N, C-alpha and C positions, 0 to 999 in steps of 0.2 A: 558492612559499615566498619570503618577503621576504629581501633581501640585507642589511638593516639592521634593528636593533630597532625595533618599531613604537611610535610615540608616540601618546598620547591627545591629543584636541583641547585639553584643559586644559594639558598640558605644552607643546604646540606654541605656544599663546598666551603662555605664560610665557616661553618662549625667544625669542619674537618681540617681547616687551616689552623692547627692547634699549636699551643706553646710546647707541649710535650705529652707523652703517654705515660700514665701512672698505673702500675699494677695495684690491684686491691685484693686483700686477703680476708677470708671469712672470719667473722666475729671481731673485726676491727671497725673503726669509724672513719668514713671518708671526711666527715666534718661533724661538729657537735654544736648544739645550741649555744649561742653567745660568742662564738668565734667570728672573727672578721670575715666578711663574705666578699672577697675580691676576685673570685674565680667561679666559673661555671664548669660543669662536667658533662660530657657526652658519653654515655655508656657504650663501650665497644663490645664487652662480653661480661658475663656474670650477672648477679642480681644484687640490688641495693634496696633496703627497706627504709622508707621515709616515715618518721614518726616523732612523737613528743613524749616526754616523761613528766608527770605531774609532780608537784612538791611532795606528795605522799608516796611517790614511787610507782604509781600506776602508769602503765605504758599504753599509748594510743598509736596504732599503726594506721597511717593514711593511705599508703600505696606501696607497691613493689615495682621498682624500675628495672627495665631490661635493656637489651641492645637498642640503640638509637633514641633512648629517652634522654631528655635534658634534666640534669639534677643540679640543684643549688638554689640560692636566693635570687629570684628572677628580677628584682628591682634594679633598673638601670638608671644612670645619671643621678644617683644619690650618694652622698658621702657618708662614711662611717657606718655602713650597713652591716648588721650582724645576722648570722643565721638564726632563724626562729625555730628550726626543726633539727632533728638528728638524722644522719644518713649512716645506717649500719649495714655493713657488707654481709650478705647471707650466702653468697656463692662467689668463689674466686673468679677474678676476671681482670679487665683493664678499663680505664676511663681515659678519655682525651681531656686534657686540661685547657680551658679557654680563659684567657685573661679578660675580665670584664671591660677594662679600659680599652683594649684593642677592639672588642666587639662594639663598644659605644662609638668609637671613632668611625668604624665602618658604617654604622647606622646613620651617622650624621651625613655621610656622603651618598647614601642610597636610601631614599625615602620609602620606596616600595618594599625594600628589605626590612626596614624598620616597622612598617605597618604589618607585614607578615609575622614578624617576631612578636609584636604586641598581640596579634590574634592568638598565637600559640600560648603566650602567657595567660591570656584571658581564659582559654580552654582549661589550663591547669588550675587556675583559681576557681573556676566554676565547678570543676570536678570536686575540689576540696569542699566547696560550699554545699554541694548536694550531700556529701558525706556527713558534714556537721548537721545539716538539716535533718537527716535521718536519725542521728543520735539524739538530737534535742526533741523532736516531735514524737518519736515512737519508743523511746526508752530502751531497756536492755533487749527485750524480745525483738523489737524493730531493728535494733542495731545488728543483731545476729542474722535476722532474715535478710536485711539489706546486704550484709556481707556475703551471704550465700548466693544471692542474686547476682552480685557483682562478680563473684568467683565464677559463676556459670557463664557470664559474658566474657570473662577474660581467659578462662581455662577450660570451659565446658566443651565436652565432646559428646555429641548426641549419638546414642546407641540405636540399634535397629528397633528395639522395643519402646523407644521414646524416652528412656531414662537419659539423664545427663551425667556423665562421668567427669569429675573435677580432676584435671590432670596436673595437680600439684598436691603433695602430701603436707598437711598441716595438723599439728596437734591441737588439743583444746585450749592450751594457753595462747597459742598463736591466734586462734580464732577469737579468743577473748580480747586480745590486744587490738584487733580491728574494731571492736566495739567499745573499747575503753572500760570493759567490765571484768569480772573475775572468772577464773577457770571453773569454779564451782557452779556459778550461774549458767555458764555455757554447757556444762555437763548435764544439768537438769533439763535445759531446753532441748538439747540434742536427744536425750533419752525420750522426751515427750514426742519429738518428731519421728523418732524411730518406731515408737509404739504405734503411732498413727500412720505408719508406712509412707511418710512424706519423704524420708531419705533413709539411706543406710550407709554404713562405713565399712570399707574393706581395705586392709593393709594400709591404713592411714589416709585413704582416698575417700572422699565423700561422693556418693551417688545419689542424685536428686531424682525422686520418682514423680513428684508433683510440684513443679515449679510454680504453677498458677496459684496454688494454695499460698505459697510464700508471698506472691505479689498481692493477692487479695487481702492478706492479713495486714499489710502496711499501706494499703491503698496506693499501690505502685502507679506512678504517673507515666510509665513507659518513656522515660527520658531517653535521649539518644545514647546509644551504646558508648560513644566516646566519653560521655559524662558518667555513665554507670558501669564502671569497671574498677578493678583493683590496681591496674597499672596505666 
């Protein structure tokens, strides 16, 4: 099952008819909360972290975007739209810059394309909604367990012994940001999981030994993978 909404060739061609290509550098921001949102971006290479910072300075990471992901405020046909999230570059690369006004004009003339784009927007919104649901309903533990399950869907590589190797290195602060919690809380919960042989960590990579335990603990609803992923 795909980890992102599938695009038709026609929509791909439209999104690749870009205004220009923009290089992105690690630890810079593609856009920040509150800025005018008059462009969309198609990731060509690199990685971009989408998230939000609370007034108290706590960071919440919603997803990590990769090649062929759409990044930006997806509201079309609205005036004076502002970004409500931040887009931080975590790996050098390039993005294609798409003017929203040009995209809107194309949608007016092609209803099937407009419907397809709306479906993709809906998938992105539903993905964020399931993430917020996990945070609200299951607390800190549920937020971490949900993040581990999503990581297994996005980056998991099943080993011969049944273990799942998470093929992305994340430190405890980065894991905490996915759940909007503290590094200290994540440290304690990870230590409990390691003691119970639910997972282990090697060279910064998580290896999950008992994924079903994590699912059972948060009453996992077995959502489609396209909704239960980090990107």
